[in-house]
N, C-alpha and C positions, 0 to 999 in steps of 0.2 A: 324240309330243303336244306343243303349245309350251304350260309351264308357265304355271299359273294366276298370276293379276291377282295373289292375295294375295301371291306369288312374290318380282314383281319390287315390291310394297309394301315389303317384307324386301331387297330386294336396295336399292335405296336410299338405306338403313341401311345398308350392308356387314354385315348379322349375321355370316348362314353359320357360319362355324368360324374368326373374325377375331376376335377376342377381345380382341386389344391393337395398336395401333398402332407400326409401326415404331419404336424409336430414333432419333431424328435423321433427315436425310437421305441424299437422294444424293450431298452434298457429298463431295469426295475418290474416290469409288468410281468416277468416269468420266472423270477428267483428262489434259488435253493435255498434252501433250511438249510444248510451246508454254513458255518460262520467259516471264515477264512479272510486271504489276503481278496477281495475283490473290489468293483467299480463302484457301489455303493455305498457310502460312507453310515453309517448306526450311531455314535456314538460316541463320548471319553467315557472311562472309568480305569480305578485304580489297577494297578498293576499288583496279577496273580502271578504264585511263583511256576512255573513254564509256559508263561507267555512270550511271543516271540519276541525279541529284544526290537528287532526292526521296523514296529508298531507303534511302539514308545513316541509319547510326543512330549516332545521336548520341549519347545516352548512353554504348554502347561505345565511341565514337571516343571520347570526353574520359579515356574509363578508360584504354583502353591508348594514346594517344598517337598513332593511324594512323587513316584514312577505315576505316572499317566501313560496307559495305551490310548489306542484307537480302534474300535473295532467294526468290522466290515462285514458287509453280507455279498456272499459269493454268487455271479450270475449263472447261471446254466443256459447252455445250448435250448431255446425251442427245438421242435420238434412236433408238426400242423400235413395232419392229413385231412384233403378235400373230402369229403362223401358224397359225391355228387348222384341224384334220384332225376333218372332218364326219362320218366313215364312222359305218355303224353298229355298231359292236361300241366305238366311243368308247361309246355311250350306254346303254350294259348293264354290273350289273354292281352289288355289294353290299356295302356299304353305302353305299359311293360310287362312282359310275359316274367313268369319264376324264374325260367332259364334263361334271360338278361338281367336278372336283379342276380341271380348267381356267380355270372360272372362278373358282376361290378363287383358285388361281398368278396370274391377274391381278387379279384385287380386291386381292391384294395386293400387285402388282408397281405397282398404280393409287394405293395407299396410299406407296410410297417415290417414285413421276415427282411426283407433287404436291407433297409437300415438296418436292422440286429444282427444283420450275419445270423439268420435262423435258415433253417431247410423246409420246404414245405413239397408234400406229393398228393397225388389225386389217383383216385380210385373212384368208377364207374362201374355198375355191373353191366354184365352180357344178356343178352336172352340165347334164345336158339338163332335167331338169323344176320346176332353181332356178338364179335368177340367182346369180354368184361379190355378195359381200360385202366391198368394200374404203372405210376407214374412214380419213383423213388423218391420221398424226397431228397431232394438237394439243395444249394446254394445257386446265385446269381441272378445275371438277370434271363437269360436263355432261355434257361430250366424255366421259370417263373412263364414264362413268354408260353412257354408248350404246354405245358397245364391252361394256360388261358384257350389256347387257340384248341387244346382239346374239348376245351368245353363248348368253344363255339360252334365247330365242326359237327357237335351231338344231330343228330338223328332219334325221332322216336322210339325208347328201348320200351318193354314191361316185362318187367325181369319179376322174377318168384323165388323163393324164400331159398334154391340150390341157386340161381342165380347169386342170389345176395351172398351169403356163404360161400363161392366161387371165389366172387371177387374179393373179399374180406382178406380169403386165406388162412396162412396163422401168421401172421405180424404181431401177434398182441398172447403168445406164446415165453416172451420174453422180455425183458425190461420191464418198466414204466412210466407213468407220466407223460407220454405224449397225449398229445390233442386231438378229436378228432371233432371234426365240422360236418355234419349232417346240415345239407342244404337240399331242403324239400318241403312241397305244400302237401307232402302224404298222401299223395294220390298214388305212389308206384311203392311206396315202404310196408306192402302186406308184408310178414312174414320176416321180417326184420327186428323186431326188436326182444326176441329173443337170444339173437344173433349178440345186440350190441348188450345187453346183459352182463354176460362176461368180462366184456371190453370196458364195460362203464367201471369195474371192480377194479382192474389198473391202470385206469385210464382217464382223462377227463373227455368224457362225450356234450357237445352241444349241440341242440336242434336249433340250427337259423330256421322261424317259420313263416314265410312273407305275406304279408296281408296285403288283400287289393282294397282299402279305405281308411279311413279315421276308425270302424268299429273294429275295438280290441276282439280278435279272435282265437281260440283254443285249439291247440292241434289235434287232433283224434286221435292221443296217447292209449285209449283202450283199446280204442278196434284195431292197431296197429302193435299193443302189448309191451309198448315201450314199456323200461323198465323205470323205478320209480328216482332210483341216482342217475336219470340225466336230465343234465340241464337244458330249458325252451328259454328262446331266444324269441319276442314276436315280432316282428317288425317289421315297419309299412316300405313297401316297394317305391314308392313317391319319395322314400327321405332320400336327402343326400346322403350315399354307404359310405365314403370316406369320414364324413364328419359323423354318423352314426356310429362306423365303426372305433371310431378316433373316443367317439364317450366312451365309449363300451370299453375300451379298453384304458384308457385313464382309469374310469371308475376302480383300475381293480383285478377286471377279470384275465 
């Protein structure tokens, strides 16, 4: 059943278990390999003919008697897609269901991406009784809240391989470097693995696998034919999602 209206009122203030904001933004956590004028300083080095004179470090040049330039790393915009498993098993659990965990993880991602002015989109497969949900990546609080409310409004679905294919569409046919986060306990991921294989070759795909207890579990990779280049994060649903995501991002993820 849909969540009650009072939950949406709480959701708009993002309380849940999100007791603190992520410190800082995502600057430097998804940097480009391009070198140039950016916001992240790397080092000083000797001037090489052809360098932009605007990056000359004049104080160091005066100190050492030779031209020294500043070297920067250019930041790039991050485009993140959330891929949510809507299978019935995602709605079961006590005290936290995998779907509730997915909402909180999405909300934590929202806090990080809004700080970095990045974009987030949403993909949820449909089935024969419900259409797929696909929200294009956008910036801003209203767009992020729409994503969270779309997840909160979900009712159980049983997608098959055709449903997954239809929801993913052809967005990976051009471009590189998008991030795709699969939030799933594996219950409805049958048939998804072969579809993710070509995507993981062009984009970064991470499977966030919820664990219900302290014992570390491994997701059923072989059962779902998941590609070998897919990253897996086994996260305990009882952990603070903001703290956990912050630690993961700060580790260079």
